[in-house]
DSSP file (Angstrom, degrees, kcal/mol; ACC not computed):
  #  RESIDUE AA STRUCTURE BP1 BP2  ACC     N-H-->O    O-->H-N    N-H-->O    O-->H-N    TCO  KAPPA ALPHA  PHI   PSI    X-CA   Y-CA   Z-CA
    1    1 A X              0   0    0      0, 0.0     2,-0.2     0, 0.0     0, 0.0   0.000 360.0 360.0 360.0 127.4    5.3  -31.1  -15.5
    2    2 A X        -     0   0    0      1,-0.0     2,-0.3     0, 0.0     0, 0.0  -0.511 360.0-141.1 -76.4 142.0    2.3  -30.6  -13.2
    3    3 A X        -     0   0    0     -2,-0.2     2,-0.4     0, 0.0    -1,-0.0  -0.808  11.4-134.3-101.8 144.9   -0.2  -28.0  -14.1
    4    4 A X        -     0   0    0     -2,-0.3     2,-0.6     1,-0.0     0, 0.0  -0.741  17.2-123.4 -96.8 149.1   -1.8  -25.8  -11.4
    5    5 A X        -     0   0    0     -2,-0.4     2,-0.3     2,-0.0    -1,-0.0  -0.812  28.5-157.4 -84.7 120.3   -5.6  -25.2  -11.4
    6    6 A X        -     0   0    0     -2,-0.6     2,-0.4     0, 0.0     0, 0.0  -0.705   3.2-146.4-100.1 154.2   -6.4  -21.5  -11.5
    7    7 A X        -     0   0    0     -2,-0.3     2,-0.4     0, 0.0    -2,-0.0  -0.935  16.2-124.0-117.2 143.8   -9.5  -19.9  -10.4
    8    8 A X        -     0   0    0     -2,-0.4     2,-0.4     1,-0.0     0, 0.0  -0.672  24.3-126.4 -83.7 132.8  -11.2  -16.9  -12.0
    9    9 A X        -     0   0    0     -2,-0.4     2,-0.8     1,-0.0    -1,-0.0  -0.677  14.3-137.2 -81.3 131.4  -11.9  -13.8   -9.8
   10   10 A X        -     0   0    0     -2,-0.4     2,-0.4     0, 0.0    -1,-0.0  -0.787  18.6-165.2 -89.8 114.4  -15.2  -12.6   -9.8
   11   11 A X        -     0   0    0     -2,-0.8     2,-0.0     1,-0.0    -2,-0.0  -0.852  26.4-115.4-102.5 134.5  -15.3   -8.7   -9.9
   12   12 A X        -     0   0    0     -2,-0.4     4,-0.1     1,-0.1    -1,-0.0  -0.354  12.5-140.6 -63.1 146.8  -18.6   -7.0   -9.1
   13   13 A X  S    S+     0   0    0      2,-0.1     2,-0.3     1,-0.0    -1,-0.1   0.696  88.5  43.4 -82.9 -20.8  -20.2   -5.2  -12.0
   14   14 A X  S    S-     0   0    0      3,-0.0     3,-0.1     0, 0.0     2,-0.1  -0.917  93.6-108.1-119.6 151.7  -21.3   -2.4   -9.7
   15   15 A X        -     0   0    0     -2,-0.3    -2,-0.1     1,-0.1     2,-0.0  -0.419  46.7 -87.7 -74.8 157.7  -19.4   -0.7   -7.0
   16   16 A X        -     0   0    0     -2,-0.1     2,-0.5    -4,-0.1    -1,-0.1  -0.351  38.4-161.0 -59.5 138.6  -20.3   -1.4   -3.3
   17   17 A X        +     0   0    0      1,-0.1     3,-0.4    -3,-0.1    -1,-0.0  -0.956  17.7 174.4-127.8 109.1  -22.9    0.9   -1.9
   18   18 A X    >   +     0   0    0     -2,-0.5     3,-1.8     1,-0.2     4,-0.2   0.448  62.2  92.9 -88.5  -5.0  -23.0    1.0    1.9
   19   19 A X  G >  S+     0   0    0      1,-0.3     3,-1.8     2,-0.2    -1,-0.2   0.793  72.3  68.8 -66.7 -30.2  -25.7    3.8    1.8
   20   20 A X  G 3  S+     0   0    0     -3,-0.4    -1,-0.3     1,-0.3    -2,-0.1   0.762  98.4  53.6 -61.1 -19.3  -28.5    1.2    2.1
   21   21 A X  G <  S+     0   0    0     -3,-1.8     2,-0.4    -4,-0.0    -1,-0.3   0.511  97.1  78.5 -92.9  -6.6  -27.3    0.5    5.5
   22   22 A X    <   -     0   0    0     -3,-1.8     2,-0.6    -4,-0.2     0, 0.0  -0.813  60.8-153.5-107.3 144.2  -27.4    4.1    6.8
   23   23 A X    >   +     0   0    0     -2,-0.4     3,-0.7     1,-0.1    -3,-0.1  -0.881  20.4 171.1-117.1  91.6  -30.5    6.1    7.9
   24   24 A X  G >   +     0   0    0     -2,-0.6     3,-0.6     1,-0.2    -1,-0.1   0.261  56.0  89.7 -87.5  10.2  -29.5    9.7    7.3
   25   25 A X  G 3  S+     0   0    0      1,-0.2    -1,-0.2     3,-0.0    -2,-0.0   0.748  95.0  40.4 -77.4 -17.6  -32.9   11.2    8.0
   26   26 A X  G <  S+     0   0    0     -3,-0.7    -1,-0.2     2,-0.1    -2,-0.1   0.207  86.6 128.1-109.4  10.7  -32.1   11.6   11.6
   27   27 A X    <   -     0   0    0     -3,-0.6     2,-0.4     1,-0.0    -3,-0.1  -0.435  40.4-160.8 -70.4 140.0  -28.4   12.7   11.1
   28   28 A X        -     0   0    0     -2,-0.1     2,-0.2     0, 0.0    -2,-0.1  -0.951  22.1-114.5-124.6 145.7  -27.4   16.0   12.9
   29   29 A X        -     0   0    0     -2,-0.4     2,-0.4     2,-0.0     0, 0.0  -0.563  35.1-158.2 -74.9 139.9  -24.5   18.2   12.2
   30   30 A X        -     0   0    0     -2,-0.2     2,-0.5     2,-0.0    -1,-0.0  -0.959   6.0-153.9-124.4 138.5  -22.0   18.2   15.1
   31   31 A X        -     0   0    0     -2,-0.4     2,-0.4     1,-0.0    -2,-0.0  -0.962  10.8-177.9-111.1 127.9  -19.5   20.8   15.9
   32   32 A X    >   +     0   0    0     -2,-0.5     3,-1.3     1,-0.1    -2,-0.0  -0.671  12.1 164.0-121.0  78.0  -16.3   20.0   17.9
   33   33 A X  T 3  S+     0   0    0     -2,-0.4    -1,-0.1     1,-0.3     0, 0.0   0.724  75.8  52.2 -68.3 -23.5  -14.4   23.3   18.3
   34   34 A X  T 3  S+     0   0    0      2,-0.1     2,-0.3     0, 0.0    -1,-0.3   0.392  76.0 126.3 -93.8   1.4  -12.2   21.9   21.1
   35   35 A X    <   -     0   0    0     -3,-1.3     2,-0.4     1,-0.0    -3,-0.1  -0.434  41.1-171.1 -65.4 122.1  -11.0   18.9   19.1
   36   36 A X        -     0   0    0     -2,-0.3    -2,-0.1     1,-0.0    -1,-0.0  -0.849  26.9-102.5-119.1 149.3   -7.2   18.8   19.0
   37   37 A X        -     0   0    0     -2,-0.4    -1,-0.0     1,-0.1     3,-0.0  -0.353  26.6-132.6 -61.7 151.7   -4.7   16.8   17.2
   38   38 A X  S    S+     0   0    0      1,-0.0     2,-0.3     2,-0.0    -1,-0.1   0.562  86.3  39.0 -83.0  -8.3   -3.1   14.1   19.2
   39   39 A X        -     0   0    0      2,-0.0     2,-0.3     0, 0.0    -2,-0.1  -0.960  67.3-147.9-138.4 156.1    0.3   15.0   18.2
   40   40 A X        -     0   0    0     -2,-0.3     2,-0.4    -3,-0.0    -2,-0.0  -0.905  22.3-122.2-121.6 152.7    2.3   18.1   17.5
   41   41 A X        -     0   0    0     -2,-0.3     2,-0.3     2,-0.0    -2,-0.0  -0.800  35.0-179.2 -95.0 136.6    5.1   18.6   14.9
   42   42 A X        -     0   0    0     -2,-0.4     2,-0.5     2,-0.0    -2,-0.0  -0.915  25.0-133.0-135.4 161.1    8.4   19.7   16.4
   43   43 A X        -     0   0    0     -2,-0.3     2,-0.5     2,-0.0    -2,-0.0  -0.972  24.6-172.5-120.7 132.3   11.7   20.5   15.0
   44   44 A X        -     0   0    0     -2,-0.5     2,-0.4     2,-0.0    -2,-0.0  -0.960  11.0-157.2-132.2 113.3   14.7   19.0   16.7
   45   45 A X        +     0   0    0     -2,-0.5     2,-0.3     3,-0.0    -2,-0.0  -0.757  26.3 156.2 -94.2 133.7   18.4   19.7   16.0
   46   46 A X        -     0   0    0     -2,-0.4     5,-0.1     0, 0.0    -2,-0.0  -0.991  49.6 -80.1-149.0 153.5   20.9   17.0   17.1
   47   47 A X    >>  -     0   0    0     -2,-0.3     4,-2.2     1,-0.1     3,-1.0  -0.275  39.0-125.5 -57.8 143.3   24.4   15.9   16.1
   48   48 A X  H 3> S+     0   0    0      1,-0.3     4,-2.2     2,-0.2     5,-0.2   0.835 109.2  56.8 -55.1 -38.0   24.4   13.8   13.0
   49   49 A X  H 3> S+     0   0    0      2,-0.2     4,-1.7     1,-0.2    -1,-0.3   0.808 106.8  48.6 -69.5 -28.4   26.3   11.1   14.7
   50   50 A X  H <> S+     0   0    0     -3,-1.0     4,-2.7     2,-0.2     5,-0.2   0.953 110.4  50.7 -77.2 -49.0   23.7   10.7   17.4
   51   51 A X  H  X S+     0   0    0     -4,-2.2     4,-2.2     1,-0.2    -2,-0.2   0.862 109.3  52.2 -56.5 -36.5   20.9   10.6   14.8
   52   52 A X  H  X S+     0   0    0     -4,-2.2     4,-2.0     2,-0.2    -1,-0.2   0.907 108.9  50.0 -64.0 -41.9   22.8    7.9   13.0
   53   53 A X  H  X S+     0   0    0     -4,-1.7     4,-2.9     1,-0.2     5,-0.2   0.937 110.3  49.3 -58.2 -45.7   23.1    5.8   16.2
   54   54 A X  H  X S+     0   0    0     -4,-2.7     4,-2.5     1,-0.2    -1,-0.2   0.887 110.0  51.4 -70.0 -32.1   19.5    6.1   16.9
   55   55 A X  H  X S+     0   0    0     -4,-2.2     4,-1.9    -5,-0.2    -1,-0.2   0.865 110.2  49.7 -67.3 -31.6   18.6    5.0   13.3
   56   56 A X  H  X S+     0   0    0     -4,-2.0     4,-2.2     2,-0.2    -2,-0.2   0.947 112.6  46.4 -68.0 -47.3   20.8    2.0   13.6
   57   57 A X  H  X S+     0   0    0     -4,-2.9     4,-2.0     1,-0.2    -2,-0.2   0.931 110.4  53.3 -59.0 -42.7   19.3    1.1   16.9
   58   58 A X  H  X>S+     0   0    0     -4,-2.5     5,-2.3    -5,-0.2     4,-0.6   0.898 108.8  50.0 -56.8 -43.5   15.8    1.6   15.5
   59   59 A X  H ><5S+     0   0    0     -4,-1.9     3,-1.1     1,-0.2    -1,-0.2   0.903 107.3  53.8 -63.6 -43.5   16.7   -0.7   12.6
   60   60 A X  H 3<5S+     0   0    0     -4,-2.2    -1,-0.2     1,-0.3    -2,-0.2   0.871 113.2  43.0 -58.5 -38.5   17.9   -3.4   15.0
   61   61 A X  H 3<5S-     0   0    0     -4,-2.0    -1,-0.3     2,-0.2    -2,-0.2   0.455 111.1-122.8 -86.8  -6.1   14.5   -3.2   16.9
   62   62 A X  T <<5S+     0   0    0     -3,-1.1     2,-0.3    -4,-0.6    -3,-0.2   0.879  72.0 119.8  67.6  39.8   12.5   -3.1   13.5
   63   63 A X  S   <S-     0   0    0     -5,-2.3    -1,-0.2    -6,-0.1    -2,-0.2  -0.975  73.6 -93.5-136.7 147.8   10.8    0.3   14.4
   64   64 A X    >>  -     0   0    0     -2,-0.3     4,-2.0     1,-0.1     3,-0.6  -0.320  36.9-122.7 -55.0 139.9   10.9    3.7   12.7
   65   65 A X  H 3> S+     0   0    0      1,-0.2     4,-1.8     2,-0.2     5,-0.1   0.844 111.6  54.0 -57.1 -37.8   13.6    5.9   14.2
   66   66 A X  H 3> S+     0   0    0      2,-0.2     4,-2.0     1,-0.2    -1,-0.2   0.799 107.5  51.1 -66.6 -31.8   11.1    8.6   15.1
   67   67 A X  H <> S+     0   0    0     -3,-0.6     4,-2.9     2,-0.2     5,-0.3   0.903 108.5  52.7 -72.1 -39.6    9.0    6.0   17.0
   68   68 A X  H  X S+     0   0    0     -4,-2.0     4,-2.1     2,-0.2    -2,-0.2   0.905 108.9  49.0 -63.0 -40.6   12.1    4.9   18.9
   69   69 A X  H  X S+     0   0    0     -4,-1.8     4,-2.4     2,-0.2    -1,-0.2   0.930 114.1  46.6 -65.2 -45.9   12.9    8.5   19.9
   70   70 A X  H  X S+     0   0    0     -4,-2.0     4,-2.1     2,-0.2    -2,-0.2   0.880 111.5  49.4 -63.4 -39.9    9.3    8.9   21.1
   71   71 A X  H  X S+     0   0    0     -4,-2.9     4,-2.3     2,-0.2    -1,-0.2   0.865 112.1  50.7 -62.4 -39.1    9.3    5.6   23.0
   72   72 A X  H  X S+     0   0    0     -4,-2.1     4,-1.6    -5,-0.3    -2,-0.2   0.892 111.8  45.4 -65.9 -44.7   12.6    6.6   24.7
   73   73 A X  H  X S+     0   0    0     -4,-2.4     4,-2.8     2,-0.2    -2,-0.2   0.911 110.3  54.7 -63.9 -43.4   11.3   10.0   25.7
   74   74 A X  H  X S+     0   0    0     -4,-2.1     4,-0.6     1,-0.2    -2,-0.2   0.914 111.8  45.0 -60.9 -45.4    8.0    8.5   27.0
   75   75 A X  H  < S+     0   0    0     -4,-2.3     3,-0.3     1,-0.2    -1,-0.2   0.858 112.4  49.9 -63.1 -34.0   10.0    6.1   29.2
   76   76 A X  H  < S+     0   0    0     -4,-1.6    -2,-0.2     1,-0.2    -1,-0.2   0.911 120.8  34.3 -73.1 -42.9   12.4    8.7   30.5
   77   77 A X  H  < S+     0   0    0     -4,-2.8    -1,-0.2    -5,-0.1    -2,-0.2   0.277  83.3 125.0-106.1  11.9    9.5   11.1   31.4
   78   78 A X  S  < S-     0   0    0     -4,-0.6     3,-0.1    -3,-0.3    -3,-0.0  -0.531  70.0-107.8 -69.3 139.4    6.7    8.7   32.6
   79   79 A X        -     0   0    0     -2,-0.2    -1,-0.1     1,-0.1     3,-0.1  -0.355  41.5-100.3 -66.5 145.8    5.6    9.5   36.1
   80   80 A X    >   -     0   0    0      1,-0.1     3,-1.5     2,-0.1     2,-0.1  -0.353  45.8 -92.5 -66.1 149.1    6.7    6.9   38.7
   81   81 A X  T 3  S+     0   0    0      1,-0.2    -1,-0.1     2,-0.1    -3,-0.0  -0.404 112.1  26.4 -65.7 133.1    4.2    4.3   39.7
   82   82 A X  T 3         0   0    0     -2,-0.1    -1,-0.2    -3,-0.1    -2,-0.1   0.585 360.0 360.0  93.6  12.0    2.2    5.4   42.8
   83   83 A X    <         0   0    0     -3,-1.5    -2,-0.1    -4,-0.0    -3,-0.1   0.468 360.0 360.0 -99.9 360.0    2.6    9.2   42.2
């Protein structure tokens, strides 16, 4: 039976410290009052059979079902080219 050579992992004794790379002496506080989330949460009611069909199709495409819904809606409501 052949034996495998194993290597020992070297674990640092101290945690990594990235503060040595930062110059915080010139840092300024910034306010962004108009910053908005890029997505909104919605609630959507649909027939259970339709949701199951969407989930099956999403599984075939290997994407989350909510992403498939978003992609389909985006394709349907994308402005035509040249508008």
